[in-house]
PLY file of the C-alpha trace (Angstrom):
ply
format ascii 1.0
element vertex 301
property float x
property float y
property float z
element edge 300
property int vertex1
property int vertex2
end_header
5.11 26.47 15.38
7.79 27.67 13.00
7.57 27.42 9.25
10.64 25.17 9.31
8.98 22.73 11.68
5.85 22.73 9.52
7.92 21.89 6.45
9.54 18.91 8.11
6.16 17.61 9.27
4.92 17.86 5.71
7.92 15.81 4.65
6.76 13.01 6.92
3.74 12.57 4.68
5.79 11.58 1.65
4.45 8.03 1.81
2.25 5.85 3.90
3.60 2.72 5.52
3.73 0.29 2.64
1.19 -2.43 3.17
1.41 -5.95 1.80
-2.18 -6.49 0.72
-2.02 -5.52 -2.95
-5.27 -3.99 -4.17
-6.66 -4.18 -0.64
-4.44 -1.39 0.67
-5.63 2.01 1.85
-2.77 4.51 1.65
-3.68 8.17 2.24
-0.93 10.69 1.61
0.92 8.54 -0.93
1.40 11.52 -3.26
2.05 14.29 -0.74
4.64 16.72 -2.12
7.85 17.29 -0.14
11.10 19.22 -0.67
13.72 17.25 -2.58
16.48 15.58 -0.62
14.31 14.51 2.34
14.65 10.89 3.48
11.89 9.04 5.32
12.36 5.94 7.47
9.23 4.00 8.37
8.82 1.12 10.80
5.32 -0.32 10.91
3.33 -3.26 12.24
0.12 -4.54 10.68
-2.35 -7.16 11.91
-4.93 -8.63 9.56
-7.52 -11.05 10.91
-10.39 -12.78 9.11
-10.84 -13.86 5.49
-7.37 -12.90 4.30
-4.36 -14.73 2.89
-0.75 -13.79 2.16
-1.86 -13.31 -1.45
-5.54 -12.25 -1.81
-5.92 -14.50 -4.86
-4.72 -17.68 -3.16
-7.23 -20.55 -3.51
-8.34 -20.63 0.14
-12.09 -20.42 0.77
-13.71 -19.33 4.04
-10.32 -18.41 5.43
-9.89 -17.63 9.13
-6.48 -16.13 9.40
-4.17 -14.10 11.60
-1.36 -12.42 9.68
1.27 -10.24 11.37
3.50 -8.05 9.21
6.52 -5.96 10.17
7.19 -3.37 7.46
10.54 -1.59 7.14
10.73 1.04 4.43
12.98 3.86 3.30
11.88 6.66 1.01
13.50 9.72 -0.53
12.05 12.76 -2.25
13.84 13.56 -5.51
13.63 15.71 -8.61
12.43 13.79 -11.69
12.71 15.89 -14.87
12.13 18.97 -12.74
9.05 17.57 -10.98
8.66 16.60 -7.32
8.92 12.82 -6.94
9.37 10.12 -4.30
11.00 6.71 -4.43
10.28 4.10 -1.76
11.60 0.62 -0.99
9.66 -1.51 1.52
10.58 -4.89 3.01
7.85 -6.91 4.80
8.57 -9.65 7.32
5.49 -11.82 7.76
4.20 -14.40 10.19
0.75 -15.86 9.82
-1.67 -18.69 10.49
-4.20 -19.47 7.76
-6.94 -22.07 7.84
-9.78 -22.74 5.46
-10.88 -24.87 2.52
-8.28 -25.64 -0.12
-9.73 -27.52 -3.12
-12.67 -28.48 -0.90
-10.58 -29.89 1.96
-9.85 -28.21 5.28
-6.25 -27.11 5.68
-4.28 -25.11 8.23
-0.80 -23.69 7.68
1.70 -21.52 9.51
4.23 -19.47 7.59
7.04 -17.13 8.65
9.49 -15.35 6.42
10.43 -12.46 4.18
7.67 -11.08 1.97
8.05 -9.74 -1.54
10.02 -6.48 -1.61
8.03 -3.49 -2.91
9.46 -0.55 -4.88
7.35 2.51 -5.56
7.97 5.66 -7.60
5.50 8.55 -7.46
5.89 11.80 -9.40
3.97 15.05 -9.60
2.82 15.90 -13.13
1.10 19.22 -12.49
1.02 21.63 -9.58
4.28 21.19 -7.68
7.69 21.38 -9.35
10.76 20.05 -7.55
12.02 22.51 -4.92
14.83 22.57 -2.39
13.91 22.94 1.28
14.57 26.69 1.47
12.38 27.43 -1.55
9.75 24.90 -0.52
9.07 26.44 2.86
8.68 29.91 1.32
6.26 28.81 -1.41
2.49 28.56 -1.11
1.50 24.92 -1.88
-0.54 24.28 -5.01
-4.21 23.65 -4.30
-4.48 21.09 -7.09
-1.92 18.42 -7.92
-1.94 15.65 -10.53
0.48 12.78 -10.02
1.39 9.37 -11.39
2.94 6.37 -9.72
4.34 2.94 -10.44
4.60 0.21 -7.81
6.61 -2.94 -8.47
6.42 -6.02 -6.26
9.42 -8.28 -6.77
9.48 -12.11 -6.44
11.82 -12.05 -3.45
9.61 -13.48 -0.70
9.81 -16.93 0.88
8.52 -19.46 -1.65
8.43 -23.24 -1.91
6.96 -24.63 -5.13
5.85 -27.81 -3.34
3.39 -25.69 -1.34
0.21 -24.07 -2.67
0.21 -21.41 0.08
3.32 -19.26 0.36
4.34 -15.88 1.68
6.08 -14.98 -1.57
4.20 -14.86 -4.87
7.04 -16.04 -7.19
6.01 -13.49 -9.82
6.34 -9.82 -10.66
3.46 -7.41 -10.03
3.13 -3.89 -11.44
0.69 -1.14 -10.55
0.57 2.02 -12.70
-1.61 4.66 -11.06
-2.89 8.20 -11.55
-3.82 10.50 -8.67
-5.39 13.91 -8.11
-5.25 15.98 -4.91
-7.36 19.03 -4.15
-7.11 21.11 -0.97
-9.74 23.37 0.58
-8.29 25.17 3.62
-7.78 22.39 6.22
-9.33 19.72 3.98
-7.49 17.59 1.44
-9.24 15.22 -0.97
-7.37 12.53 -2.87
-8.48 10.18 -5.64
-6.34 7.36 -7.03
-7.10 5.08 -9.99
-4.85 2.25 -11.13
-4.54 -1.41 -12.01
-2.43 -4.32 -10.81
-0.77 -6.33 -13.61
0.83 -9.71 -12.97
3.34 -11.99 -14.65
2.80 -15.75 -14.44
4.01 -17.96 -11.64
5.64 -20.71 -13.70
6.41 -22.95 -10.73
3.14 -23.14 -8.82
2.34 -26.16 -6.62
4.75 -28.56 -8.24
5.43 -27.05 -11.65
2.04 -25.74 -12.77
1.57 -22.32 -14.37
-0.63 -19.90 -12.44
-1.81 -16.72 -14.15
-3.99 -13.85 -12.99
-6.00 -11.20 -14.81
-5.46 -7.52 -13.95
-7.12 -6.00 -10.88
-8.51 -2.49 -11.32
-8.61 -0.29 -8.24
-9.85 3.12 -7.14
-9.37 4.92 -3.81
-10.83 8.05 -2.25
-9.40 9.79 0.84
-10.78 12.79 2.73
-8.30 14.30 5.20
-8.66 17.06 7.78
-5.53 18.71 9.22
-5.90 20.08 12.74
-2.37 21.50 12.75
0.79 20.70 10.76
1.48 17.00 11.11
-1.76 16.20 12.98
-4.46 14.91 10.66
-7.29 12.41 10.43
-8.54 10.84 7.22
-11.45 8.69 6.08
-10.51 6.21 3.35
-12.42 3.95 0.96
-11.47 1.85 -2.03
-12.95 -0.49 -4.61
-11.15 -3.14 -6.63
-12.35 -5.67 -9.16
-10.98 -8.38 -11.44
-8.09 -10.72 -10.74
-9.56 -14.02 -11.89
-6.85 -16.70 -11.84
-6.11 -19.76 -13.95
-3.94 -22.82 -13.41
-2.61 -24.37 -16.62
-5.36 -22.50 -18.52
-8.07 -23.88 -16.22
-9.99 -20.78 -15.13
-10.95 -20.49 -11.46
-14.18 -19.00 -10.11
-12.41 -16.31 -8.05
-13.34 -13.01 -9.70
-12.86 -10.28 -7.07
-15.27 -7.41 -6.53
-14.48 -5.91 -3.14
-14.29 -2.63 -1.28
-12.79 -1.53 2.02
-13.28 1.43 4.33
-10.98 2.75 7.01
-9.53 5.66 8.91
-5.99 6.93 9.50
-4.66 9.21 12.23
-1.18 10.77 12.16
0.23 12.48 15.27
3.49 14.48 15.31
6.05 13.42 17.92
8.77 15.93 17.07
9.73 18.22 14.16
11.10 15.14 12.36
9.00 12.21 13.54
5.38 11.11 13.67
3.19 8.20 14.76
0.44 6.76 12.60
-2.43 4.40 13.43
-4.93 3.02 10.93
-7.92 0.68 10.96
-9.84 -0.80 8.04
-12.45 -3.46 7.32
-14.25 -4.99 4.37
-17.31 -3.00 3.30
-18.37 -5.25 0.41
-16.66 -8.52 -0.45
-17.02 -11.42 -2.85
-13.69 -13.29 -2.82
-11.51 -12.58 0.22
-11.27 -9.08 1.65
-13.63 -9.66 4.59
-11.08 -8.98 7.31
-10.13 -6.46 9.95
-6.86 -4.61 9.53
-5.01 -2.69 12.23
-1.66 -0.96 11.77
0.69 1.31 13.67
3.86 2.90 12.36
6.65 5.27 13.30
8.08 7.67 10.71
11.26 9.71 10.90
12.46 12.27 8.36
16.14 13.12 7.96
0 1
1 2
2 3
3 4
4 5
5 6
6 7
7 8
8 9
9 10
10 11
11 12
12 13
13 14
14 15
15 16
16 17
17 18
18 19
19 20
20 21
21 22
22 23
23 24
24 25
25 26
26 27
27 28
28 29
29 30
30 31
31 32
32 33
33 34
34 35
35 36
36 37
37 38
38 39
39 40
40 41
41 42
42 43
43 44
44 45
45 46
46 47
47 48
48 49
49 50
50 51
51 52
52 53
53 54
54 55
55 56
56 57
57 58
58 59
59 60
60 61
61 62
62 63
63 64
64 65
65 66
66 67
67 68
68 69
69 70
70 71
71 72
72 73
73 74
74 75
75 76
76 77
77 78
78 79
79 80
80 81
81 82
82 83
83 84
84 85
85 86
86 87
87 88
88 89
89 90
90 91
91 92
92 93
93 94
94 95
95 96
96 97
97 98
98 99
99 100
100 101
101 102
102 103
103 104
104 105
105 106
106 107
107 108
108 109
109 110
110 111
111 112
112 113
113 114
114 115
115 116
116 117
117 118
118 119
119 120
120 121
121 122
122 123
123 124
124 125
125 126
126 127
127 128
128 129
129 130
130 131
131 132
132 133
133 134
134 135
135 136
136 137
137 138
138 139
139 140
140 141
141 142
142 143
143 144
144 145
145 146
146 147
147 148
148 149
149 150
150 151
151 152
152 153
153 154
154 155
155 156
156 157
157 158
158 159
159 160
160 161
161 162
162 163
163 164
164 165
165 166
166 167
167 168
168 169
169 170
170 171
171 172
172 173
173 174
174 175
175 176
176 177
177 178
178 179
179 180
180 181
181 182
182 183
183 184
184 185
185 186
186 187
187 188
188 189
189 190
190 191
191 192
192 193
193 194
194 195
195 196
196 197
197 198
198 199
199 200
200 201
201 202
202 203
203 204
204 205
205 206
206 207
207 208
208 209
209 210
210 211
211 212
212 213
213 214
214 215
215 216
216 217
217 218
218 219
219 220
220 221
221 222
222 223
223 224
224 225
225 226
226 227
227 228
228 229
229 230
230 231
231 232
232 233
233 234
234 235
235 236
236 237
237 238
238 239
239 240
240 241
241 242
242 243
243 244
244 245
245 246
246 247
247 248
248 249
249 250
250 251
251 252
252 253
253 254
254 255
255 256
256 257
257 258
258 259
259 260
260 261
261 262
262 263
263 264
264 265
265 266
266 267
267 268
268 269
269 270
270 271
271 272
272 273
273 274
274 275
275 276
276 277
277 278
278 279
279 280
280 281
281 282
282 283
283 284
284 285
285 286
286 287
287 288
288 289
289 290
290 291
291 292
292 293
293 294
294 295
295 296
296 297
297 298
298 299
299 300
């Protein structure tokens, strides 16, 4: 395999397929460094089944759900103040059936529509300066990288204030995050730590104000590369917090959950790859006890 082909396969790892599950996500490779000027198109499908809702903090108890998500995203590697960086925009299209107890009564709903658009910026702080393709493929990668990211979820999804359960959240969400990567030959270890911050939904269920406390999250990924572009990773996360309130009435929905999963990426050509991932709840209190399956196609250009 040529060095040029290897470089393009590395570029495919700029970002994982953007999931829609907030703190519940497992995204290995989110801070992989690539040469500037590389674009990445991702088309992915995710199925979540079990105790899951469109928004993990929605007031649905004992949920039995089936949620299908089509993710379309476009990313680009750029230079940010001389450092390697990536910007990503992801649009989810969601269809789901949710049933469970809402305020003590059984309810079942079906929803289809556009989810909240996600924008993510990740930048290397130490280890890998911004480099053009020619320089990138002739440079030995740094063994240790420190990075930072900011994810913004916009209130663009389908929302009806007369309904308590919606696809869209009708609020802004922000996740600042720090990450460290360390490679040992074919192994790569990643650790992320961040927190989700939320604005209020001022038009919840007929004009009420719904607020949510921050959700802290941590993620650990261990990845083994068999050859350029072909790798398998084990993933685990933990997230806690997120208690909600409606008109200052605090709900008993403090989250303290963790998930485990695995991700396999297979190269299809010098510019494209296929990814499959599976995850499940390892420890759950409120929500999070669900099975997640996803497949995606990535193309660099």
